[in-house]
CHARMM internal coordinates of N, CA and C (Angstrom, degrees):
IC EDIT
DIST 1 N 1 CA 1.4503
DIST 1 CA 1 C 1.5301
ANGL 1 N 1 CA 1 C 108.09
DIST 1 C 2 N 1.3382
ANGL 1 CA 1 C 2 N 116.89
DIHE 1 N 1 CA 1 C 2 N 130.96
DIST 2 N 2 CA 1.4591
ANGL 1 C 2 N 2 CA 120.47
DIHE 1 CA 1 C 2 N 2 CA 178.37
DIST 2 CA 2 C 1.5224
ANGL 2 N 2 CA 2 C 110.12
DIHE 1 C 2 N 2 CA 2 C -85.24
DIST 2 C 3 N 1.3200
ANGL 2 CA 2 C 3 N 116.07
DIHE 2 N 2 CA 2 C 3 N 159.43
DIST 3 N 3 CA 1.4512
ANGL 2 C 3 N 3 CA 119.31
DIHE 2 CA 2 C 3 N 3 CA -179.97
DIST 3 CA 3 C 1.5292
ANGL 3 N 3 CA 3 C 109.70
DIHE 2 C 3 N 3 CA 3 C -78.65
DIST 3 C 4 N 1.3291
ANGL 3 CA 3 C 4 N 116.89
DIHE 3 N 3 CA 3 C 4 N 149.28
DIST 4 N 4 CA 1.4581
ANGL 3 C 4 N 4 CA 120.84
DIHE 3 CA 3 C 4 N 4 CA -177.48
DIST 4 CA 4 C 1.5267
ANGL 4 N 4 CA 4 C 112.17
DIHE 3 C 4 N 4 CA 4 C -65.06
DIST 4 C 5 N 1.3175
ANGL 4 CA 4 C 5 N 115.78
DIHE 4 N 4 CA 4 C 5 N 149.19
DIST 5 N 5 CA 1.4670
ANGL 4 C 5 N 5 CA 121.75
DIHE 4 CA 4 C 5 N 5 CA 179.31
DIST 5 CA 5 C 1.5219
ANGL 5 N 5 CA 5 C 112.56
DIHE 4 C 5 N 5 CA 5 C -82.79
DIST 5 C 6 N 1.3288
ANGL 5 CA 5 C 6 N 116.96
DIHE 5 N 5 CA 5 C 6 N -15.85
DIST 6 N 6 CA 1.4619
ANGL 5 C 6 N 6 CA 121.17
DIHE 5 CA 5 C 6 N 6 CA -174.91
DIST 6 CA 6 C 1.5195
ANGL 6 N 6 CA 6 C 110.26
DIHE 5 C 6 N 6 CA 6 C -126.45
DIST 6 C 7 N 1.3383
ANGL 6 CA 6 C 7 N 115.74
DIHE 6 N 6 CA 6 C 7 N 163.73
DIST 7 N 7 CA 1.4604
ANGL 6 C 7 N 7 CA 120.76
DIHE 6 CA 6 C 7 N 7 CA -178.25
DIST 7 CA 7 C 1.5220
ANGL 7 N 7 CA 7 C 110.04
DIHE 6 C 7 N 7 CA 7 C -132.71
DIST 7 C 8 N 1.3247
ANGL 7 CA 7 C 8 N 115.68
DIHE 7 N 7 CA 7 C 8 N 155.38
DIST 8 N 8 CA 1.4602
ANGL 7 C 8 N 8 CA 120.74
DIHE 7 CA 7 C 8 N 8 CA 176.11
DIST 8 CA 8 C 1.5228
ANGL 8 N 8 CA 8 C 109.50
DIHE 7 C 8 N 8 CA 8 C -57.07
DIST 8 C 9 N 1.3321
ANGL 8 CA 8 C 9 N 115.70
DIHE 8 N 8 CA 8 C 9 N 140.38
DIST 9 N 9 CA 1.4553
ANGL 8 C 9 N 9 CA 121.28
DIHE 8 CA 8 C 9 N 9 CA 178.17
DIST 9 CA 9 C 1.5215
ANGL 9 N 9 CA 9 C 114.10
DIHE 8 C 9 N 9 CA 9 C 93.39
DIST 9 C 10 N 1.3391
ANGL 9 CA 9 C 10 N 117.72
DIHE 9 N 9 CA 9 C 10 N -13.69
DIST 10 N 10 CA 1.4677
ANGL 9 C 10 N 10 CA 119.71
DIHE 9 CA 9 C 10 N 10 CA 178.74
DIST 10 CA 10 C 1.5199
ANGL 10 N 10 CA 10 C 109.95
DIHE 9 C 10 N 10 CA 10 C -72.83
DIST 10 C 11 N 1.3420
ANGL 10 CA 10 C 11 N 115.05
DIHE 10 N 10 CA 10 C 11 N 141.04
DIST 11 N 11 CA 1.4598
ANGL 10 C 11 N 11 CA 121.38
DIHE 10 CA 10 C 11 N 11 CA 173.24
DIST 11 CA 11 C 1.5104
ANGL 11 N 11 CA 11 C 108.19
DIHE 10 C 11 N 11 CA 11 C -92.84
DIST 11 C 12 N 1.3393
ANGL 11 CA 11 C 12 N 116.20
DIHE 11 N 11 CA 11 C 12 N 134.52
DIST 12 N 12 CA 1.4558
ANGL 11 C 12 N 12 CA 120.51
DIHE 11 CA 11 C 12 N 12 CA -175.72
DIST 12 CA 12 C 1.5285
ANGL 12 N 12 CA 12 C 111.43
DIHE 11 C 12 N 12 CA 12 C -136.60
DIST 12 C 13 N 1.3317
ANGL 12 CA 12 C 13 N 114.14
DIHE 12 N 12 CA 12 C 13 N 157.55
DIST 13 N 13 CA 1.4605
ANGL 12 C 13 N 13 CA 122.15
DIHE 12 CA 12 C 13 N 13 CA 168.22
DIST 13 CA 13 C 1.5236
ANGL 13 N 13 CA 13 C 105.03
DIHE 12 C 13 N 13 CA 13 C -104.52
DIST 13 C 14 N 1.3288
ANGL 13 CA 13 C 14 N 117.00
DIHE 13 N 13 CA 13 C 14 N 131.70
DIST 14 N 14 CA 1.4628
ANGL 13 C 14 N 14 CA 119.88
DIHE 13 CA 13 C 14 N 14 CA -172.97
DIST 14 CA 14 C 1.5276
ANGL 14 N 14 CA 14 C 111.52
DIHE 13 C 14 N 14 CA 14 C -148.02
DIST 14 C 15 N 1.3385
ANGL 14 CA 14 C 15 N 114.79
DIHE 14 N 14 CA 14 C 15 N 165.98
DIST 15 N 15 CA 1.4601
ANGL 14 C 15 N 15 CA 122.29
DIHE 14 CA 14 C 15 N 15 CA 175.26
DIST 15 CA 15 C 1.5272
ANGL 15 N 15 CA 15 C 107.48
DIHE 14 C 15 N 15 CA 15 C -96.30
DIST 15 C 16 N 1.3425
ANGL 15 CA 15 C 16 N 118.50
DIHE 15 N 15 CA 15 C 16 N 108.34
DIST 16 N 16 CA 1.4591
ANGL 15 C 16 N 16 CA 120.12
DIHE 15 CA 15 C 16 N 16 CA -174.61
DIST 16 CA 16 C 1.5236
ANGL 16 N 16 CA 16 C 114.57
DIHE 15 C 16 N 16 CA 16 C -75.20
DIST 16 C 17 N 1.3407
ANGL 16 CA 16 C 17 N 117.60
DIHE 16 N 16 CA 16 C 17 N -23.61
DIST 17 N 17 CA 1.4639
ANGL 16 C 17 N 17 CA 120.60
DIHE 16 CA 16 C 17 N 17 CA -175.46
DIST 17 CA 17 C 1.5176
ANGL 17 N 17 CA 17 C 110.05
DIHE 16 C 17 N 17 CA 17 C -131.73
DIST 17 C 18 N 1.3104
ANGL 17 CA 17 C 18 N 117.08
DIHE 17 N 17 CA 17 C 18 N 124.17
DIST 18 N 18 CA 1.4521
ANGL 17 C 18 N 18 CA 121.53
DIHE 17 CA 17 C 18 N 18 CA 168.74
DIST 18 CA 18 C 1.5095
ANGL 18 N 18 CA 18 C 118.23
DIHE 17 C 18 N 18 CA 18 C 72.41
DIST 18 C 19 N 1.2833
ANGL 18 CA 18 C 19 N 118.93
DIHE 18 N 18 CA 18 C 19 N 6.36
DIST 19 N 19 CA 1.4596
ANGL 18 C 19 N 19 CA 119.83
DIHE 18 CA 18 C 19 N 19 CA 177.24
DIST 19 CA 19 C 1.5099
ANGL 19 N 19 CA 19 C 113.82
DIHE 18 C 19 N 19 CA 19 C 79.10
DIST 19 C 20 N 1.3222
ANGL 19 CA 19 C 20 N 114.69
DIHE 19 N 19 CA 19 C 20 N -164.56
DIST 20 N 20 CA 1.4619
ANGL 19 C 20 N 20 CA 121.76
DIHE 19 CA 19 C 20 N 20 CA -172.79
DIST 20 CA 20 C 1.5293
ANGL 20 N 20 CA 20 C 111.01
DIHE 19 C 20 N 20 CA 20 C -78.61
DIST 20 C 21 N 1.3014
ANGL 20 CA 20 C 21 N 115.89
DIHE 20 N 20 CA 20 C 21 N 76.30
DIST 21 N 21 CA 1.4583
ANGL 20 C 21 N 21 CA 120.28
DIHE 20 CA 20 C 21 N 21 CA 175.85
DIST 21 CA 21 C 1.5209
ANGL 21 N 21 CA 21 C 107.61
DIHE 20 C 21 N 21 CA 21 C -119.94
DIST 21 C 22 N 1.2791
ANGL 21 CA 21 C 22 N 116.67
DIHE 21 N 21 CA 21 C 22 N -133.07
DIST 22 N 22 CA 1.4718
ANGL 21 C 22 N 22 CA 120.18
DIHE 21 CA 21 C 22 N 22 CA 178.46
DIST 22 CA 22 C 1.5209
ANGL 22 N 22 CA 22 C 111.75
DIHE 21 C 22 N 22 CA 22 C -90.31
DIST 22 C 23 N 1.3002
ANGL 22 CA 22 C 23 N 117.07
DIHE 22 N 22 CA 22 C 23 N 10.32
DIST 23 N 23 CA 1.4530
ANGL 22 C 23 N 23 CA 122.44
DIHE 22 CA 22 C 23 N 23 CA -179.89
DIST 23 CA 23 C 1.5220
ANGL 23 N 23 CA 23 C 110.33
DIHE 22 C 23 N 23 CA 23 C -74.50
DIST 23 C 24 N 1.3308
ANGL 23 CA 23 C 24 N 116.72
DIHE 23 N 23 CA 23 C 24 N 139.34
DIST 24 N 24 CA 1.4592
ANGL 23 C 24 N 24 CA 119.08
DIHE 23 CA 23 C 24 N 24 CA 176.31
DIST 24 CA 24 C 1.5289
ANGL 24 N 24 CA 24 C 109.58
DIHE 23 C 24 N 24 CA 24 C -74.63
DIST 24 C 25 N 1.3211
ANGL 24 CA 24 C 25 N 115.40
DIHE 24 N 24 CA 24 C 25 N 161.45
DIST 25 N 25 CA 1.4628
ANGL 24 C 25 N 25 CA 120.14
DIHE 24 CA 24 C 25 N 25 CA -178.83
DIST 25 CA 25 C 1.5232
ANGL 25 N 25 CA 25 C 110.72
DIHE 24 C 25 N 25 CA 25 C -91.24
DIST 25 C 26 N 1.3152
ANGL 25 CA 25 C 26 N 115.43
DIHE 25 N 25 CA 25 C 26 N 162.43
DIST 26 N 26 CA 1.4544
ANGL 25 C 26 N 26 CA 124.14
DIHE 25 CA 25 C 26 N 26 CA 173.88
DIST 26 CA 26 C 1.5202
ANGL 26 N 26 CA 26 C 107.64
DIHE 25 C 26 N 26 CA 26 C -128.87
DIST 26 C 27 N 1.3179
ANGL 26 CA 26 C 27 N 115.85
DIHE 26 N 26 CA 26 C 27 N 171.31
DIST 27 N 27 CA 1.4608
ANGL 26 C 27 N 27 CA 120.45
DIHE 26 CA 26 C 27 N 27 CA 174.98
DIST 27 CA 27 C 1.5201
ANGL 27 N 27 CA 27 C 108.84
DIHE 26 C 27 N 27 CA 27 C -122.88
DIST 27 C 28 N 1.3253
ANGL 27 CA 27 C 28 N 114.69
DIHE 27 N 27 CA 27 C 28 N 153.18
DIST 28 N 28 CA 1.4454
ANGL 27 C 28 N 28 CA 119.49
DIHE 27 CA 27 C 28 N 28 CA 179.74
DIST 28 CA 28 C 1.5137
ANGL 28 N 28 CA 28 C 111.18
DIHE 27 C 28 N 28 CA 28 C -171.51
DIST 28 C 29 N 1.3286
ANGL 28 CA 28 C 29 N 114.73
DIHE 28 N 28 CA 28 C 29 N -179.96
DIST 29 N 29 CA 1.4582
ANGL 28 C 29 N 29 CA 122.18
DIHE 28 CA 28 C 29 N 29 CA -178.66
DIST 29 CA 29 C 1.5206
ANGL 29 N 29 CA 29 C 109.31
DIHE 28 C 29 N 29 CA 29 C -116.02
DIST 29 C 30 N 1.3197
ANGL 29 CA 29 C 30 N 116.15
DIHE 29 N 29 CA 29 C 30 N 133.15
DIST 30 N 30 CA 1.4622
ANGL 29 C 30 N 30 CA 121.04
DIHE 29 CA 29 C 30 N 30 CA 178.19
DIST 30 CA 30 C 1.5240
ANGL 30 N 30 CA 30 C 108.60
DIHE 29 C 30 N 30 CA 30 C -71.64
DIST 30 C 31 N 1.3392
ANGL 30 CA 30 C 31 N 115.76
DIHE 30 N 30 CA 30 C 31 N 123.93
DIST 31 N 31 CA 1.4615
ANGL 30 C 31 N 31 CA 120.63
DIHE 30 CA 30 C 31 N 31 CA -179.89
DIST 31 CA 31 C 1.5247
ANGL 31 N 31 CA 31 C 112.60
DIHE 30 C 31 N 31 CA 31 C -105.52
DIST 31 C 32 N 1.3377
ANGL 31 CA 31 C 32 N 116.63
DIHE 31 N 31 CA 31 C 32 N -16.98
DIST 32 N 32 CA 1.4683
ANGL 31 C 32 N 32 CA 120.21
DIHE 31 CA 31 C 32 N 32 CA 179.87
DIST 32 CA 32 C 1.5206
ANGL 32 N 32 CA 32 C 108.93
DIHE 31 C 32 N 32 CA 32 C -158.39
DIST 32 C 33 N 1.3158
ANGL 32 CA 32 C 33 N 115.97
DIHE 32 N 32 CA 32 C 33 N 140.30
DIST 33 N 33 CA 1.4631
ANGL 32 C 33 N 33 CA 121.78
DIHE 32 CA 32 C 33 N 33 CA 175.59
DIST 33 CA 33 C 1.5227
ANGL 33 N 33 CA 33 C 107.54
DIHE 32 C 33 N 33 CA 33 C -108.05
DIST 33 C 34 N 1.3341
ANGL 33 CA 33 C 34 N 115.92
DIHE 33 N 33 CA 33 C 34 N 123.09
DIST 34 N 34 CA 1.4614
ANGL 33 C 34 N 34 CA 120.99
DIHE 33 CA 33 C 34 N 34 CA -179.81
DIST 34 CA 34 C 1.5269
ANGL 34 N 34 CA 34 C 108.19
DIHE 33 C 34 N 34 CA 34 C -94.04
DIST 34 C 35 N 1.3121
ANGL 34 CA 34 C 35 N 116.27
DIHE 34 N 34 CA 34 C 35 N 112.95
DIST 35 N 35 CA 1.4624
ANGL 34 C 35 N 35 CA 120.87
DIHE 34 CA 34 C 35 N 35 CA -173.04
DIST 35 CA 35 C 1.5235
ANGL 35 N 35 CA 35 C 113.43
DIHE 34 C 35 N 35 CA 35 C -91.11
DIST 35 C 36 N 1.3190
ANGL 35 CA 35 C 36 N 118.12
DIHE 35 N 35 CA 35 C 36 N -16.97
DIST 36 N 36 CA 1.4662
ANGL 35 C 36 N 36 CA 120.99
DIHE 35 CA 35 C 36 N 36 CA 178.18
DIST 36 CA 36 C 1.5215
ANGL 36 N 36 CA 36 C 108.94
DIHE 35 C 36 N 36 CA 36 C -86.08
DIST 36 C 37 N 1.3300
ANGL 36 CA 36 C 37 N 118.73
DIHE 36 N 36 CA 36 C 37 N 122.85
DIST 37 N 37 CA 1.4651
ANGL 36 C 37 N 37 CA 120.62
DIHE 36 CA 36 C 37 N 37 CA 179.78
DIST 37 CA 37 C 1.5281
ANGL 37 N 37 CA 37 C 111.99
DIHE 36 C 37 N 37 CA 37 C -66.80
DIST 37 C 38 N 1.3448
ANGL 37 CA 37 C 38 N 115.23
DIHE 37 N 37 CA 37 C 38 N 149.93
DIST 38 N 38 CA 1.4589
ANGL 37 C 38 N 38 CA 119.82
DIHE 37 CA 37 C 38 N 38 CA 175.62
DIST 38 CA 38 C 1.5306
ANGL 38 N 38 CA 38 C 109.74
DIHE 37 C 38 N 38 CA 38 C -78.34
DIST 38 C 39 N 1.3224
ANGL 38 CA 38 C 39 N 117.24
DIHE 38 N 38 CA 38 C 39 N -172.83
DIST 39 N 39 CA 1.4679
ANGL 38 C 39 N 39 CA 121.49
DIHE 38 CA 38 C 39 N 39 CA -176.71
DIST 39 CA 39 C 1.5282
ANGL 39 N 39 CA 39 C 112.67
DIHE 38 C 39 N 39 CA 39 C -59.99
DIST 39 C 40 N 1.3325
ANGL 39 CA 39 C 40 N 117.06
DIHE 39 N 39 CA 39 C 40 N -28.90
DIST 40 N 40 CA 1.4685
ANGL 39 C 40 N 40 CA 121.16
DIHE 39 CA 39 C 40 N 40 CA 179.82
DIST 40 CA 40 C 1.5228
ANGL 40 N 40 CA 40 C 112.31
DIHE 39 C 40 N 40 CA 40 C -86.80
DIST 40 C 41 N 1.3390
ANGL 40 CA 40 C 41 N 116.84
DIHE 40 N 40 CA 40 C 41 N -1.87
DIST 41 N 41 CA 1.4572
ANGL 40 C 41 N 41 CA 120.55
DIHE 40 CA 40 C 41 N 41 CA 179.44
DIST 41 CA 41 C 1.5117
ANGL 41 N 41 CA 41 C 114.10
DIHE 40 C 41 N 41 CA 41 C 88.96
DIST 41 C 42 N 1.3405
ANGL 41 CA 41 C 42 N 117.49
DIHE 41 N 41 CA 41 C 42 N 8.36
DIST 42 N 42 CA 1.4665
ANGL 41 C 42 N 42 CA 121.34
DIHE 41 CA 41 C 42 N 42 CA -179.28
DIST 42 CA 42 C 1.5203
ANGL 42 N 42 CA 42 C 110.61
DIHE 41 C 42 N 42 CA 42 C -91.74
DIST 42 C 43 N 1.3162
ANGL 42 CA 42 C 43 N 115.58
DIHE 42 N 42 CA 42 C 43 N 146.62
DIST 43 N 43 CA 1.4573
ANGL 42 C 43 N 43 CA 120.36
DIHE 42 CA 42 C 43 N 43 CA 171.41
DIST 43 CA 43 C 1.5156
ANGL 43 N 43 CA 43 C 107.72
DIHE 42 C 43 N 43 CA 43 C -107.65
DIST 43 C 44 N 1.2997
ANGL 43 CA 43 C 44 N 116.63
DIHE 43 N 43 CA 43 C 44 N 165.79
DIST 44 N 44 CA 1.4545
ANGL 43 C 44 N 44 CA 119.27
DIHE 43 CA 43 C 44 N 44 CA -177.27
DIST 44 CA 44 C 1.5056
ANGL 44 N 44 CA 44 C 112.40
DIHE 43 C 44 N 44 CA 44 C -151.83
DIST 44 C 45 N 1.3259
ANGL 44 CA 44 C 45 N 113.90
DIHE 44 N 44 CA 44 C 45 N -173.60
DIST 45 N 45 CA 1.4540
ANGL 44 C 45 N 45 CA 121.56
DIHE 44 CA 44 C 45 N 45 CA -179.49
DIST 45 CA 45 C 1.5239
ANGL 45 N 45 CA 45 C 108.75
DIHE 44 C 45 N 45 CA 45 C -138.79
DIST 45 C 46 N 1.3148
ANGL 45 CA 45 C 46 N 116.26
DIHE 45 N 45 CA 45 C 46 N 160.63
DIST 46 N 46 CA 1.4511
ANGL 45 C 46 N 46 CA 122.48
DIHE 45 CA 45 C 46 N 46 CA 171.86
DIST 46 CA 46 C 1.5250
ANGL 46 N 46 CA 46 C 105.69
DIHE 45 C 46 N 46 CA 46 C -100.96
DIST 46 C 47 N 1.3404
ANGL 46 CA 46 C 47 N 116.68
DIHE 46 N 46 CA 46 C 47 N 126.68
DIST 47 N 47 CA 1.4609
ANGL 46 C 47 N 47 CA 121.58
DIHE 46 CA 46 C 47 N 47 CA -177.02
DIST 47 CA 47 C 1.5186
ANGL 47 N 47 CA 47 C 109.70
DIHE 46 C 47 N 47 CA 47 C -120.83
DIST 47 C 48 N 1.3454
ANGL 47 CA 47 C 48 N 116.40
DIHE 47 N 47 CA 47 C 48 N 133.36
DIST 48 N 48 CA 1.4581
ANGL 47 C 48 N 48 CA 121.83
DIHE 47 CA 47 C 48 N 48 CA 172.40
DIST 48 CA 48 C 1.5201
ANGL 48 N 48 CA 48 C 107.64
DIHE 47 C 48 N 48 CA 48 C -94.49
DIST 48 C 49 N 1.3329
ANGL 48 CA 48 C 49 N 116.34
DIHE 48 N 48 CA 48 C 49 N 117.10
DIST 49 N 49 CA 1.4564
ANGL 48 C 49 N 49 CA 122.88
DIHE 48 CA 48 C 49 N 49 CA -176.70
DIST 49 CA 49 C 1.5277
ANGL 49 N 49 CA 49 C 110.39
DIHE 48 C 49 N 49 CA 49 C -67.79
DIST 49 C 50 N 1.3447
ANGL 49 CA 49 C 50 N 116.69
DIHE 49 N 49 CA 49 C 50 N 133.29
DIST 50 N 50 CA 1.4644
ANGL 49 C 50 N 50 CA 121.74
DIHE 49 CA 49 C 50 N 50 CA -179.07
DIST 50 CA 50 C 1.5273
ANGL 50 N 50 CA 50 C 112.73
DIHE 49 C 50 N 50 CA 50 C -64.25
DIST 50 C 51 N 1.3315
ANGL 50 CA 50 C 51 N 117.66
DIHE 50 N 50 CA 50 C 51 N -33.64
DIST 51 N 51 CA 1.4654
ANGL 50 C 51 N 51 CA 120.66
DIHE 50 CA 50 C 51 N 51 CA -176.00
DIST 51 CA 51 C 1.5171
ANGL 51 N 51 CA 51 C 113.45
DIHE 50 C 51 N 51 CA 51 C -84.75
DIST 51 C 52 N 1.3213
ANGL 51 CA 51 C 52 N 117.34
DIHE 51 N 51 CA 51 C 52 N -41.50
DIST 52 N 52 CA 1.4629
ANGL 51 C 52 N 52 CA 120.62
DIHE 51 CA 51 C 52 N 52 CA -173.91
DIST 52 CA 52 C 1.5217
ANGL 52 N 52 CA 52 C 113.82
DIHE 51 C 52 N 52 CA 52 C -100.34
DIST 52 C 53 N 1.3357
ANGL 52 CA 52 C 53 N 116.95
DIHE 52 N 52 CA 52 C 53 N -21.90
DIST 53 N 53 CA 1.4585
ANGL 52 C 53 N 53 CA 120.79
DIHE 52 CA 52 C 53 N 53 CA -175.77
DIST 53 CA 53 C 1.5226
ANGL 53 N 53 CA 53 C 113.15
DIHE 52 C 53 N 53 CA 53 C 78.10
DIST 53 C 54 N 1.3368
ANGL 53 CA 53 C 54 N 117.24
DIHE 53 N 53 CA 53 C 54 N -1.17
DIST 54 N 54 CA 1.4625
ANGL 53 C 54 N 54 CA 120.97
DIHE 53 CA 53 C 54 N 54 CA -179.66
DIST 54 CA 54 C 1.5192
ANGL 54 N 54 CA 54 C 110.36
DIHE 53 C 54 N 54 CA 54 C -80.45
DIST 54 C 55 N 1.3302
ANGL 54 CA 54 C 55 N 115.15
DIHE 54 N 54 CA 54 C 55 N 149.11
DIST 55 N 55 CA 1.4668
ANGL 54 C 55 N 55 CA 121.25
DIHE 54 CA 54 C 55 N 55 CA 177.47
DIST 55 CA 55 C 1.5199
ANGL 55 N 55 CA 55 C 109.28
DIHE 54 C 55 N 55 CA 55 C -105.08
DIST 55 C 56 N 1.3250
ANGL 55 CA 55 C 56 N 114.86
DIHE 55 N 55 CA 55 C 56 N 140.74
DIST 56 N 56 CA 1.4626
ANGL 55 C 56 N 56 CA 119.59
DIHE 55 CA 55 C 56 N 56 CA 177.34
DIST 56 CA 56 C 1.5177
ANGL 56 N 56 CA 56 C 109.82
DIHE 55 C 56 N 56 CA 56 C -148.14
DIST 56 C 57 N 1.3364
ANGL 56 CA 56 C 57 N 114.81
DIHE 56 N 56 CA 56 C 57 N 152.66
DIST 57 N 57 CA 1.4628
ANGL 56 C 57 N 57 CA 121.04
DIHE 56 CA 56 C 57 N 57 CA 176.92
DIST 57 CA 57 C 1.5209
ANGL 57 N 57 CA 57 C 108.36
DIHE 56 C 57 N 57 CA 57 C -81.37
DIST 57 C 58 N 1.3340
ANGL 57 CA 57 C 58 N 116.08
DIHE 57 N 57 CA 57 C 58 N 134.02
DIST 58 N 58 CA 1.4659
ANGL 57 C 58 N 58 CA 122.14
DIHE 57 CA 57 C 58 N 58 CA -177.82
DIST 58 CA 58 C 1.5231
ANGL 58 N 58 CA 58 C 107.98
DIHE 57 C 58 N 58 CA 58 C -133.71
DIST 58 C 59 N 1.3331
ANGL 58 CA 58 C 59 N 116.95
DIHE 58 N 58 CA 58 C 59 N 133.60
DIST 59 N 59 CA 1.4666
ANGL 58 C 59 N 59 CA 120.40
DIHE 58 CA 58 C 59 N 59 CA 175.42
DIST 59 CA 59 C 1.5226
ANGL 59 N 59 CA 59 C 109.23
DIHE 58 C 59 N 59 CA 59 C -68.54
DIST 59 C 60 N 1.3195
ANGL 59 CA 59 C 60 N 116.35
DIHE 59 N 59 CA 59 C 60 N 145.30
DIST 60 N 60 CA 1.4687
ANGL 59 C 60 N 60 CA 120.48
DIHE 59 CA 59 C 60 N 60 CA -179.81
DIST 60 CA 60 C 1.5211
ANGL 60 N 60 CA 60 C 111.85
DIHE 59 C 60 N 60 CA 60 C -56.90
DIST 60 C 61 N 1.3312
ANGL 60 CA 60 C 61 N 117.59
DIHE 60 N 60 CA 60 C 61 N -33.30
DIST 61 N 61 CA 1.4658
ANGL 60 C 61 N 61 CA 120.98
DIHE 60 CA 60 C 61 N 61 CA 179.89
DIST 61 CA 61 C 1.5255
ANGL 61 N 61 CA 61 C 112.65
DIHE 60 C 61 N 61 CA 61 C -64.69
DIST 61 C 62 N 1.3358
ANGL 61 CA 61 C 62 N 117.89
DIHE 61 N 61 CA 61 C 62 N -19.76
DIST 62 N 62 CA 1.4626
ANGL 61 C 62 N 62 CA 121.31
DIHE 61 CA 61 C 62 N 62 CA -179.72
DIST 62 CA 62 C 1.5226
ANGL 62 N 62 CA 62 C 113.00
DIHE 61 C 62 N 62 CA 62 C -89.83
DIST 62 C 63 N 1.3321
ANGL 62 CA 62 C 63 N 117.15
DIHE 62 N 62 CA 62 C 63 N 3.02
DIST 63 N 63 CA 1.4611
ANGL 62 C 63 N 63 CA 120.74
DIHE 62 CA 62 C 63 N 63 CA 175.33
DIST 63 CA 63 C 1.5184
ANGL 63 N 63 CA 63 C 108.06
DIHE 62 C 63 N 63 CA 63 C -90.16
DIST 63 C 64 N 1.3220
ANGL 63 CA 63 C 64 N 115.57
DIHE 63 N 63 CA 63 C 64 N 123.64
DIST 64 N 64 CA 1.4618
ANGL 63 C 64 N 64 CA 121.51
DIHE 63 CA 63 C 64 N 64 CA -177.62
DIST 64 CA 64 C 1.5288
ANGL 64 N 64 CA 64 C 111.43
DIHE 63 C 64 N 64 CA 64 C -78.92
DIST 64 C 65 N 1.3520
ANGL 64 CA 64 C 65 N 116.34
DIHE 64 N 64 CA 64 C 65 N -47.11
DIST 65 N 65 CA 1.4669
ANGL 64 C 65 N 65 CA 119.87
DIHE 64 CA 64 C 65 N 65 CA -177.22
DIST 65 CA 65 C 1.5180
ANGL 65 N 65 CA 65 C 109.72
DIHE 64 C 65 N 65 CA 65 C -167.71
DIST 65 C 66 N 1.3334
ANGL 65 CA 65 C 66 N 115.24
DIHE 65 N 65 CA 65 C 66 N 163.87
DIST 66 N 66 CA 1.4566
ANGL 65 C 66 N 66 CA 120.51
DIHE 65 CA 65 C 66 N 66 CA 172.02
DIST 66 CA 66 C 1.5190
ANGL 66 N 66 CA 66 C 108.33
DIHE 65 C 66 N 66 CA 66 C -89.40
DIST 66 C 67 N 1.3276
ANGL 66 CA 66 C 67 N 115.45
DIHE 66 N 66 CA 66 C 67 N 152.76
DIST 67 N 67 CA 1.4593
ANGL 66 C 67 N 67 CA 122.12
DIHE 66 CA 66 C 67 N 67 CA 179.90
DIST 67 CA 67 C 1.5178
ANGL 67 N 67 CA 67 C 107.63
DIHE 66 C 67 N 67 CA 67 C -115.10
DIST 67 C 68 N 1.3004
ANGL 67 CA 67 C 68 N 116.65
DIHE 67 N 67 CA 67 C 68 N 130.99
DIST 68 N 68 CA 1.4733
ANGL 67 C 68 N 68 CA 120.32
DIHE 67 CA 67 C 68 N 68 CA -178.31
DIST 68 CA 68 C 1.4969
ANGL 68 N 68 CA 68 C 111.64
DIHE 67 C 68 N 68 CA 68 C -83.69
END
COOR INIT
IC SEED 1 N 1 CA 1 C
IC BUILD
């Protein structure tokens, strides 16, 4: 198992729906890092959206960048 690319507390820009397609990005804060891969072998994070306050699971591949 590889170590996660992100850490709790990091602010990120990410694709909340459907991955890197024509979907606009959102920003949020990582609240949990999921270290166990899913059935497809992907790991992810739990992100609290800055605009809505809702938390959702997001695959690491759907994170565009970290925000300083």
